[in-house]
Biopython code that builds the backbone (N, CA, C, O; Angstrom):
import numpy as np
from Bio.PDB.StructureBuilder import StructureBuilder

atoms = [
    (1, "MET", "N", (0.848, -1.173, 0.000)),
    (1, "MET", "CA", (0.000, 0.000, 0.000)),
    (1, "MET", "C", (0.896, 1.239, 0.000)),
    (1, "MET", "O", (1.796, 1.365, 0.829)),
    (2, "GLY", "N", (0.638, 2.147, -0.938)),
    (2, "GLY", "CA", (1.444, 3.355, -1.074)),
    (2, "GLY", "C", (1.112, 4.401, -0.025)),
    (2, "GLY", "O", (0.148, 4.278, 0.731)),
    (3, "LYS", "N", (1.930, 5.419, -0.006)),
    (3, "LYS", "CA", (1.831, 6.461, 1.004)),
    (3, "LYS", "C", (0.469, 7.156, 0.998)),
    (3, "LYS", "O", (-0.090, 7.408, 2.065)),
    (4, "PHE", "N", (-0.073, 7.469, -0.172)),
    (4, "PHE", "CA", (-1.323, 8.224, -0.246)),
    (4, "PHE", "C", (-2.457, 7.425, -0.878)),
    (4, "PHE", "O", (-3.403, 8.008, -1.409)),
    (5, "GLU", "N", (-2.373, 6.114, -0.826)),
    (5, "GLU", "CA", (-3.429, 5.287, -1.401)),
    (5, "GLU", "C", (-4.620, 5.213, -0.472)),
    (5, "GLU", "O", (-4.488, 5.334, 0.746)),
    (6, "LYS", "N", (-5.794, 5.011, -1.068)),
    (6, "LYS", "CA", (-7.020, 4.876, -0.295)),
    (6, "LYS", "C", (-6.914, 3.653, 0.619)),
    (6, "LYS", "O", (-6.464, 2.588, 0.196)),
    (7, "GLY", "N", (-7.330, 3.818, 1.864)),
    (7, "GLY", "CA", (-7.263, 2.722, 2.818)),
    (7, "GLY", "C", (-6.052, 2.792, 3.726)),
    (7, "GLY", "O", (-5.979, 2.068, 4.718)),
    (8, "ASN", "N", (-5.093, 3.660, 3.398)),
    (8, "ASN", "CA", (-3.925, 3.831, 4.261)),
    (8, "ASN", "C", (-4.376, 4.602, 5.502)),
    (8, "ASN", "O", (-4.852, 5.731, 5.378)),
    (9, "PRO", "N", (-4.237, 4.019, 6.691)),
    (9, "PRO", "CA", (-4.753, 4.675, 7.892)),
    (9, "PRO", "C", (-3.944, 5.897, 8.325)),
    (9, "PRO", "O", (-4.409, 6.666, 9.167)),
    (10, "GLY", "N", (-2.757, 6.096, 7.777)),
    (10, "GLY", "CA", (-1.951, 7.248, 8.153)),
    (10, "GLY", "C", (-1.212, 7.025, 9.457)),
    (10, "GLY", "O", (-1.032, 5.893, 9.906)),
    (11, "ARG", "N", (-0.793, 8.117, 10.050)),
    (11, "ARG", "CA", (-0.030, 8.044, 11.289)),
    (11, "ARG", "C", (-0.948, 7.620, 12.429)),
    (11, "ARG", "O", (-2.063, 8.129, 12.543)),
    (12, "PRO", "N", (-0.498, 6.697, 13.272)),
    (12, "PRO", "CA", (-1.328, 6.252, 14.395)),
    (12, "PRO", "C", (-1.623, 7.395, 15.364)),
    (12, "PRO", "O", (-0.809, 8.305, 15.520)),
    (13, "LYS", "N", (-2.768, 7.349, 16.005)),
    (13, "LYS", "CA", (-3.155, 8.370, 16.972)),
    (13, "LYS", "C", (-2.120, 8.416, 18.094)),
    (13, "LYS", "O", (-1.738, 7.378, 18.636)),
    (14, "GLY", "N", (-1.669, 9.622, 18.441)),
    (14, "GLY", "CA", (-0.696, 9.798, 19.507)),
    (14, "GLY", "C", (0.750, 9.730, 19.060)),
    (14, "GLY", "O", (1.658, 9.986, 19.851)),
    (15, "ALA", "N", (0.980, 9.379, 17.769)),
    (15, "ALA", "CA", (2.356, 9.304, 17.271)),
    (15, "ALA", "C", (2.936, 10.712, 17.198)),
    (15, "ALA", "O", (2.236, 11.659, 16.840)),
    (16, "LYS", "N", (4.204, 10.846, 17.535)),
    (16, "LYS", "CA", (4.871, 12.143, 17.542)),
    (16, "LYS", "C", (5.282, 12.534, 16.128)),
    (16, "LYS", "O", (5.660, 11.684, 15.322)),
    (17, "ASN", "N", (5.204, 13.822, 15.838)),
    (17, "ASN", "CA", (5.671, 14.357, 14.574)),
    (17, "ASN", "C", (7.199, 14.396, 14.630)),
    (17, "ASN", "O", (7.765, 15.018, 15.529)),
    (18, "LYS", "N", (7.868, 13.742, 13.686)),
    (18, "LYS", "CA", (9.330, 13.622, 13.709)),
    (18, "LYS", "C", (10.015, 14.985, 13.635)),
    (18, "LYS", "O", (10.998, 15.222, 14.338)),
    (19, "ILE", "N", (9.508, 15.874, 12.798)),
    (19, "ILE", "CA", (10.132, 17.189, 12.625)),
    (19, "ILE", "C", (10.051, 17.978, 13.931)),
    (19, "ILE", "O", (11.048, 18.558, 14.360)),
    (20, "ASN", "N", (8.871, 18.008, 14.572)),
    (20, "ASN", "CA", (8.730, 18.732, 15.833)),
    (20, "ASN", "C", (9.635, 18.148, 16.911)),
    (20, "ASN", "O", (10.235, 18.889, 17.689)),
    (21, "THR", "N", (9.733, 16.832, 16.958)),
    (21, "THR", "CA", (10.589, 16.173, 17.942)),
    (21, "THR", "C", (12.046, 16.538, 17.698)),
    (21, "THR", "O", (12.780, 16.833, 18.642)),
    (22, "GLN", "N", (12.466, 16.521, 16.443)),
    (22, "GLN", "CA", (13.846, 16.877, 16.110)),
    (22, "GLN", "C", (14.125, 18.339, 16.462)),
    (22, "GLN", "O", (15.187, 18.660, 16.996)),
    (23, "MET", "N", (13.177, 19.218, 16.164)),
    (23, "MET", "CA", (13.360, 20.637, 16.458)),
    (23, "MET", "C", (13.441, 20.869, 17.965)),
    (23, "MET", "O", (14.268, 21.654, 18.430)),
    (24, "ARG", "N", (12.594, 20.196, 18.720)),
    (24, "ARG", "CA", (12.640, 20.306, 20.177)),
    (24, "ARG", "C", (13.987, 19.834, 20.714)),
    (24, "ARG", "O", (14.571, 20.468, 21.592)),
    (25, "ASP", "N", (14.469, 18.727, 20.184)),
    (25, "ASP", "CA", (15.761, 18.196, 20.613)),
    (25, "ASP", "C", (16.902, 19.157, 20.278)),
    (25, "ASP", "O", (17.824, 19.331, 21.075)),
    (26, "LEU", "N", (16.839, 19.783, 19.091)),
    (26, "LEU", "CA", (17.874, 20.746, 18.704)),
    (26, "LEU", "C", (17.864, 21.969, 19.617)),
    (26, "LEU", "O", (18.922, 22.436, 20.040)),
    (27, "ILE", "N", (16.683, 22.486, 19.922)),
    (27, "ILE", "CA", (16.580, 23.652, 20.809)),
    (27, "ILE", "C", (17.056, 23.288, 22.205)),
    (27, "ILE", "O", (17.763, 24.067, 22.844)),
    (28, "GLN", "N", (16.675, 22.111, 22.684)),
    (28, "GLN", "CA", (17.126, 21.675, 24.005)),
    (28, "GLN", "C", (18.643, 21.537, 24.035)),
    (28, "GLN", "O", (19.285, 21.936, 25.006)),
    (29, "SER", "N", (19.215, 20.974, 22.977)),
    (29, "SER", "CA", (20.663, 20.821, 22.880)),
    (29, "SER", "C", (21.350, 22.183, 22.848)),
    (29, "SER", "O", (22.389, 22.374, 23.480)),
    (30, "LEU", "N", (20.768, 23.125, 22.112)),
    (30, "LEU", "CA", (21.306, 24.481, 22.052)),
    (30, "LEU", "C", (21.364, 25.096, 23.449)),
    (30, "LEU", "O", (22.369, 25.697, 23.828)),
    (31, "PHE", "N", (20.292, 24.943, 24.202)),
    (31, "PHE", "CA", (20.262, 25.479, 25.562)),
    (31, "PHE", "C", (21.256, 24.755, 26.464)),
    (31, "PHE", "O", (21.955, 25.389, 27.255)),
    (32, "ASP", "N", (21.321, 23.455, 26.351)),
    (32, "ASP", "CA", (22.232, 22.686, 27.194)),
    (32, "ASP", "C", (23.696, 23.063, 26.938)),
    (32, "ASP", "O", (24.486, 23.185, 27.875)),
    (33, "ASN", "N", (24.047, 23.246, 25.660)),
    (33, "ASN", "CA", (25.435, 23.517, 25.292)),
    (33, "ASN", "C", (25.842, 24.976, 25.472)),
    (33, "ASN", "O", (27.033, 25.285, 25.500)),
    (34, "ASN", "N", (24.872, 25.872, 25.594)),
    (34, "ASN", "CA", (25.174, 27.303, 25.690)),
    (34, "ASN", "C", (24.522, 27.944, 26.905)),
    (34, "ASN", "O", (24.204, 29.133, 26.891)),
    (35, "TYR", "N", (24.325, 27.166, 27.941)),
    (35, "TYR", "CA", (23.576, 27.645, 29.099)),
    (35, "TYR", "C", (24.180, 28.921, 29.700)),
    (35, "TYR", "O", (23.457, 29.881, 29.965)),
    (36, "GLN", "N", (25.480, 28.935, 29.912)),
    (36, "GLN", "CA", (26.126, 30.084, 30.576)),
    (36, "GLN", "C", (25.974, 31.347, 29.730)),
    (36, "GLN", "O", (25.643, 32.408, 30.259)),
    (37, "THR", "N", (26.209, 31.244, 28.443)),
    (37, "THR", "CA", (26.089, 32.406, 27.553)),
    (37, "THR", "C", (24.657, 32.913, 27.515)),
    (37, "THR", "O", (24.415, 34.118, 27.585)),
    (38, "ILE", "N", (23.716, 31.995, 27.403)),
    (38, "ILE", "CA", (22.304, 32.385, 27.367)),
    (38, "ILE", "C", (21.912, 33.044, 28.685)),
    (38, "ILE", "O", (21.178, 34.033, 28.689)),
    (39, "GLN", "N", (22.390, 32.511, 29.790)),
    (39, "GLN", "CA", (22.087, 33.085, 31.102)),
    (39, "GLN", "C", (22.624, 34.516, 31.195)),
    (39, "GLN", "O", (21.931, 35.407, 31.685)),
    (40, "GLU", "N", (23.840, 34.734, 30.734)),
    (40, "GLU", "CA", (24.425, 36.075, 30.757)),
    (40, "GLU", "C", (23.649, 37.034, 29.861)),
    (40, "GLU", "O", (23.400, 38.179, 30.238)),
    (41, "ASP", "N", (23.268, 36.565, 28.673)),
    (41, "ASP", "CA", (22.489, 37.401, 27.765)),
    (41, "ASP", "C", (21.121, 37.743, 28.357)),
    (41, "ASP", "O", (20.645, 38.870, 28.224)),
    (42, "LEU", "N", (20.501, 36.779, 29.002)),
    (42, "LEU", "CA", (19.206, 37.020, 29.633)),
    (42, "LEU", "C", (19.306, 38.066, 30.740)),
    (42, "LEU", "O", (18.438, 38.930, 30.868)),
    (43, "GLU", "N", (20.353, 37.984, 31.524)),
    (43, "GLU", "CA", (20.542, 38.940, 32.612)),
    (43, "GLU", "C", (20.763, 40.352, 32.083)),
    (43, "GLU", "O", (20.454, 41.321, 32.776)),
    (44, "ALA", "N", (21.292, 40.486, 30.870)),
    (44, "ALA", "CA", (21.530, 41.800, 30.274)),
    (44, "ALA", "C", (20.247, 42.416, 29.707)),
    (44, "ALA", "O", (20.200, 43.622, 29.463)),
    (45, "LEU", "N", (19.223, 41.615, 29.497)),
    (45, "LEU", "CA", (17.958, 42.114, 28.940)),
    (45, "LEU", "C", (17.125, 42.826, 29.998)),
    (45, "LEU", "O", (17.267, 42.592, 31.198)),
    (46, "GLU", "N", (16.252, 43.704, 29.511)),
    (46, "GLU", "CA", (15.252, 44.318, 30.381)),
    (46, "GLU", "C", (14.279, 43.225, 30.819)),
    (46, "GLU", "O", (14.080, 42.261, 30.080)),
    (47, "PRO", "N", (13.671, 43.345, 31.993)),
    (47, "PRO", "CA", (12.764, 42.295, 32.475)),
    (47, "PRO", "C", (11.658, 41.924, 31.484)),
    (47, "PRO", "O", (11.357, 40.743, 31.314)),
    (48, "LYS", "N", (11.046, 42.924, 30.825)),
    (48, "LYS", "CA", (9.961, 42.603, 29.875)),
    (48, "LYS", "C", (10.487, 41.815, 28.676)),
    (48, "LYS", "O", (9.808, 40.919, 28.175)),
    (49, "ASP", "N", (11.705, 42.149, 28.212)),
    (49, "ASP", "CA", (12.301, 41.419, 27.087)),
    (49, "ASP", "C", (12.702, 40.007, 27.505)),
    (49, "ASP", "O", (12.597, 39.063, 26.722)),
    (50, "ARG", "N", (13.157, 39.877, 28.738)),
    (50, "ARG", "CA", (13.533, 38.564, 29.275)),
    (50, "ARG", "C", (12.307, 37.649, 29.327)),
    (50, "ARG", "O", (12.374, 36.487, 28.927)),
    (51, "LEU", "N", (11.191, 38.183, 29.822)),
    (51, "LEU", "CA", (9.953, 37.393, 29.886)),
    (51, "LEU", "C", (9.451, 37.021, 28.496)),
    (51, "LEU", "O", (8.978, 35.905, 28.286)),
    (52, "LYS", "N", (9.549, 37.943, 27.552)),
    (52, "LYS", "CA", (9.104, 37.656, 26.187)),
    (52, "LYS", "C", (9.942, 36.534, 25.582)),
    (52, "LYS", "O", (9.403, 35.621, 24.958)),
    (53, "PHE", "N", (11.253, 36.601, 25.764)),
    (53, "PHE", "CA", (12.152, 35.570, 25.248)),
    (53, "PHE", "C", (11.783, 34.199, 25.814)),
    (53, "PHE", "O", (11.660, 33.219, 25.079)),
    (54, "LEU", "N", (11.611, 34.154, 27.120)),
    (54, "LEU", "CA", (11.288, 32.874, 27.762)),
    (54, "LEU", "C", (9.914, 32.363, 27.339)),
    (54, "LEU", "O", (9.750, 31.172, 27.075)),
    (55, "SER", "N", (8.931, 33.251, 27.274)),
    (55, "SER", "CA", (7.587, 32.797, 26.904)),
    (55, "SER", "C", (7.525, 32.346, 25.449)),
    (55, "SER", "O", (6.736, 31.464, 25.111)),
    (56, "ASP", "N", (8.344, 32.939, 24.587)),
    (56, "ASP", "CA", (8.379, 32.516, 23.181)),
    (56, "ASP", "C", (8.995, 31.129, 23.015)),
    (56, "ASP", "O", (8.620, 30.392, 22.103)),
    (57, "LEU", "N", (9.933, 30.768, 23.886)),
    (57, "LEU", "CA", (10.607, 29.477, 23.749)),
    (57, "LEU", "C", (9.952, 28.350, 24.535)),
    (57, "LEU", "O", (10.155, 27.180, 24.210)),
    (58, "LEU", "N", (9.178, 28.671, 25.552)),
    (58, "LEU", "CA", (8.578, 27.613, 26.375)),
    (58, "LEU", "C", (7.759, 26.592, 25.593)),
    (58, "LEU", "O", (7.840, 25.404, 25.906)),
    (59, "PRO", "N", (6.980, 26.986, 24.599)),
    (59, "PRO", "CA", (6.221, 25.967, 23.855)),
    (59, "PRO", "C", (7.099, 24.911, 23.186)),
    (59, "PRO", "O", (6.640, 23.800, 22.924)),
    (60, "TYR", "N", (8.356, 25.250, 22.910)),
    (60, "TYR", "CA", (9.254, 24.289, 22.275)),
    (60, "TYR", "C", (9.906, 23.354, 23.292)),
    (60, "TYR", "O", (10.399, 22.284, 22.935)),
    (61, "LEU", "N", (9.904, 23.763, 24.554)),
    (61, "LEU", "CA", (10.587, 22.984, 25.580)),
    (61, "LEU", "C", (9.643, 22.197, 26.464)),
    (61, "LEU", "O", (10.024, 21.156, 26.999)),
    (62, "LEU", "N", (8.422, 22.672, 26.626)),
    (62, "LEU", "CA", (7.449, 22.017, 27.496)),
    (62, "LEU", "C", (6.191, 21.690, 26.711)),
    (62, "LEU", "O", (5.817, 22.433, 25.803)),
    (63, "PRO", "N", (5.539, 20.598, 27.046)),
    (63, "PRO", "CA", (4.273, 20.301, 26.367)),
    (63, "PRO", "C", (3.201, 21.293, 26.792)),
    (63, "PRO", "O", (3.192, 21.766, 27.929)),
    (64, "LYS", "N", (2.308, 21.600, 25.877)),
    (64, "LYS", "CA", (1.207, 22.500, 26.197)),
    (64, "LYS", "C", (0.200, 21.764, 27.066)),
    (64, "LYS", "O", (-0.087, 20.587, 26.848)),
    (65, "LEU", "N", (-0.325, 22.468, 28.043)),
    (65, "LEU", "CA", (-1.330, 21.886, 28.921)),
    (65, "LEU", "C", (-2.704, 22.025, 28.282)),
    (65, "LEU", "O", (-3.014, 23.036, 27.652)),
    (66, "GLN", "N", (-3.503, 21.016, 28.450)),
    (66, "GLN", "CA", (-4.874, 21.060, 27.961)),
    (66, "GLN", "C", (-5.736, 21.787, 28.986)),
    (66, "GLN", "O", (-5.638, 21.530, 30.185)),
    (67, "SER", "N", (-6.575, 22.690, 28.510)),
    (67, "SER", "CA", (-7.480, 23.345, 29.445)),
    (67, "SER", "C", (-8.663, 22.410, 29.693)),
    (67, "SER", "O", (-9.102, 21.686, 28.800)),
    (68, "THR", "N", (-9.152, 22.442, 30.892)),
    (68, "THR", "CA", (-10.290, 21.596, 31.238)),
    (68, "THR", "C", (-11.370, 22.464, 31.855)),
    (68, "THR", "O", (-11.105, 23.509, 32.449)),
    (69, "THR", "N", (-12.580, 21.997, 31.695)),
    (69, "THR", "CA", (-13.701, 22.696, 32.323)),
    (69, "THR", "C", (-14.517, 21.675, 33.098)),
    (69, "THR", "O", (-14.564, 20.493, 32.758)),
    (70, "HIS", "N", (-15.138, 22.153, 34.114)),
    (70, "HIS", "CA", (-15.986, 21.297, 34.933)),
    (70, "HIS", "C", (-17.413, 21.743, 34.690)),
    (70, "HIS", "O", (-17.761, 22.891, 34.965)),
    (71, "SER", "N", (-18.241, 20.849, 34.180)),
    (71, "SER", "CA", (-19.574, 21.263, 33.766)),
    (71, "SER", "C", (-20.693, 20.676, 34.625)),
    (71, "SER", "O", (-21.869, 20.844, 34.301)),
    (72, "GLN", "N", (-20.350, 19.999, 35.698)),
    (72, "GLN", "CA", (-21.389, 19.416, 36.531)),
    (72, "GLN", "C", (-22.084, 20.521, 37.319)),
    (72, "GLN", "O", (-21.433, 21.354, 37.948)),
    (73, "GLU", "N", (-23.399, 20.516, 37.276)),
    (73, "GLU", "CA", (-24.167, 21.508, 38.017)),
    (73, "GLU", "C", (-24.662, 20.890, 39.317)),
    (73, "GLU", "O", (-24.997, 19.707, 39.377)),
    (74, "LEU", "N", (-24.699, 21.702, 40.334)),
    (74, "LEU", "CA", (-25.195, 21.251, 41.627)),
    (74, "LEU", "C", (-26.605, 21.782, 41.834)),
    (74, "LEU", "O", (-26.896, 22.949, 41.571)),
    (75, "ASN", "N", (-27.457, 20.913, 42.303)),
    (75, "ASN", "CA", (-28.816, 21.323, 42.636)),
    (75, "ASN", "C", (-28.902, 21.396, 44.158)),
    (75, "ASN", "O", (-29.119, 20.387, 44.830)),
    (76, "PHE", "N", (-28.731, 22.594, 44.686)),
    (76, "PHE", "CA", (-28.699, 22.775, 46.128)),
    (76, "PHE", "C", (-30.047, 22.468, 46.778)),
    (76, "PHE", "O", (-30.105, 22.066, 47.940)),
    (77, "ASP", "N", (-31.127, 22.658, 46.024)),
    (77, "ASP", "CA", (-32.463, 22.416, 46.583)),
    (77, "ASP", "C", (-32.683, 20.942, 46.908)),
    (77, "ASP", "O", (-33.434, 20.612, 47.826)),
    (78, "SER", "N", (-32.028, 20.054, 46.154)),
    (78, "SER", "CA", (-32.241, 18.623, 46.379)),
    (78, "SER", "C", (-31.249, 18.037, 47.384)),
    (78, "SER", "O", (-31.338, 16.857, 47.724)),
    (79, "MET", "N", (-30.304, 18.855, 47.862)),
    (79, "MET", "CA", (-29.291, 18.359, 48.794)),
    (79, "MET", "C", (-29.803, 18.437, 50.233)),
    (79, "MET", "O", (-30.538, 19.352, 50.606)),
    (80, "THR", "N", (-29.391, 17.447, 51.028)),
    (80, "THR", "CA", (-29.754, 17.449, 52.448)),
    (80, "THR", "C", (-28.862, 18.446, 53.179)),
    (80, "THR", "O", (-27.848, 18.903, 52.652)),
    (81, "GLU", "N", (-29.267, 18.773, 54.415)),
    (81, "GLU", "CA", (-28.452, 19.672, 55.239)),
    (81, "GLU", "C", (-27.045, 19.096, 55.441)),
    (81, "GLU", "O", (-26.054, 19.826, 55.425)),
    (82, "GLU", "N", (-26.982, 17.779, 55.631)),
    (82, "GLU", "CA", (-25.694, 17.119, 55.849)),
    (82, "GLU", "C", (-24.811, 17.234, 54.607)),
    (82, "GLU", "O", (-23.617, 17.508, 54.728)),
    (83, "GLU", "N", (-25.376, 17.031, 53.422)),
    (83, "GLU", "CA", (-24.616, 17.143, 52.177)),
    (83, "GLU", "C", (-24.131, 18.575, 51.970)),
    (83, "GLU", "O", (-23.005, 18.796, 51.525)),
    (84, "LEU", "N", (-24.978, 19.537, 52.293)),
    (84, "LEU", "CA", (-24.581, 20.939, 52.183)),
    (84, "LEU", "C", (-23.439, 21.266, 53.142)),
    (84, "LEU", "O", (-22.500, 21.976, 52.783)),
    (85, "ASP", "N", (-23.528, 20.739, 54.372)),
    (85, "ASP", "CA", (-22.461, 20.962, 55.353)),
    (85, "ASP", "C", (-21.139, 20.370, 54.874)),
    (85, "ASP", "O", (-20.088, 20.992, 55.031)),
    (86, "ILE", "N", (-21.185, 19.172, 54.289)),
    (86, "ILE", "CA", (-19.979, 18.528, 53.763)),
    (86, "ILE", "C", (-19.387, 19.366, 52.635)),
    (86, "ILE", "O", (-18.174, 19.565, 52.577)),
    (87, "LEU", "N", (-20.235, 19.851, 51.748)),
    (87, "LEU", "CA", (-19.788, 20.667, 50.625)),
    (87, "LEU", "C", (-19.147, 21.969, 51.120)),
    (87, "LEU", "O", (-18.080, 22.353, 50.641)),
    (88, "ILE", "N", (-19.776, 22.632, 52.054)),
    (88, "ILE", "CA", (-19.237, 23.872, 52.617)),
    (88, "ILE", "C", (-17.896, 23.610, 53.297)),
    (88, "ILE", "O", (-16.959, 24.398, 53.166)),
    (89, "ASP", "N", (-17.814, 22.501, 54.021)),
    (89, "ASP", "CA", (-16.561, 22.144, 54.700)),
    (89, "ASP", "C", (-15.436, 21.913, 53.703)),
    (89, "ASP", "O", (-14.305, 22.342, 53.930)),
    (90, "ARG", "N", (-15.741, 21.235, 52.595)),
    (90, "ARG", "CA", (-14.724, 20.979, 51.578)),
    (90, "ARG", "C", (-14.249, 22.275, 50.935)),
    (90, "ARG", "O", (-13.054, 22.465, 50.708)),
    (91, "ILE", "N", (-15.192, 23.162, 50.645)),
    (91, "ILE", "CA", (-14.840, 24.423, 49.999)),
    (91, "ILE", "C", (-13.968, 25.277, 50.915)),
    (91, "ILE", "O", (-12.978, 25.857, 50.469)),
    (92, "THR", "N", (-14.329, 25.353, 52.178)),
    (92, "THR", "CA", (-13.581, 26.213, 53.098)),
    (92, "THR", "C", (-12.235, 25.642, 53.487)),
    (92, "THR", "O", (-11.345, 26.396, 53.879)),
    (93, "ASN", "N", (-12.057, 24.340, 53.394)),
    (93, "ASN", "CA", (-10.788, 23.717, 53.791)),
    (93, "ASN", "C", (-9.833, 23.490, 52.636)),
    (93, "ASN", "O", (-8.720, 23.013, 52.857)),
    (94, "GLU", "N", (-10.218, 23.807, 51.437)),
    (94, "GLU", "CA", (-9.310, 23.625, 50.276)),
    (94, "GLU", "C", (-8.679, 24.895, 49.853)),
    (94, "GLU", "O", (-7.898, 24.909, 48.902)),
]
sb = StructureBuilder()
sb.init_structure("model")
sb.init_model(0)
sb.init_chain("A")
sb.init_seg("    ")
for serial, (resi, resn, name, xyz) in enumerate(atoms, 1):
    if name == "N":
        sb.init_residue(resn, " ", resi, " ")
    sb.init_atom(name, np.array(xyz, "f"), 0.0, 1.0, " ", f" {name:<3s}", serial, name[0])
structure = sb.get_structure()
C-alpha cells in the first residue's frame, strides 16, 4: 500500500511528529550547550524582554497543557443539610 493510497490509515493516533521532535531536541541541545552564555544574555535584557524571550521558547521545551472545564451543576435544593455541610466544609478547607 502506497503512502497516499485509499485505505492507508496514516499516522497512528498519539504518534509524535518527527520534525517537531527533532526541532525540540535541537533547541534543548542548544540550551544545554550554551547555558552560561544564554544566562548572561538574559541577565543583560530588560525584564519585559527577558519574559518575552522565555515565553516565546517555552512551547518548544514544554508540552502544552490542555485546558479543562468542569460542567457538573449542583442542585442545592435537592441536597440534604448534611450534604450541604460537607460541601461547605470541603470548599472552606481547600
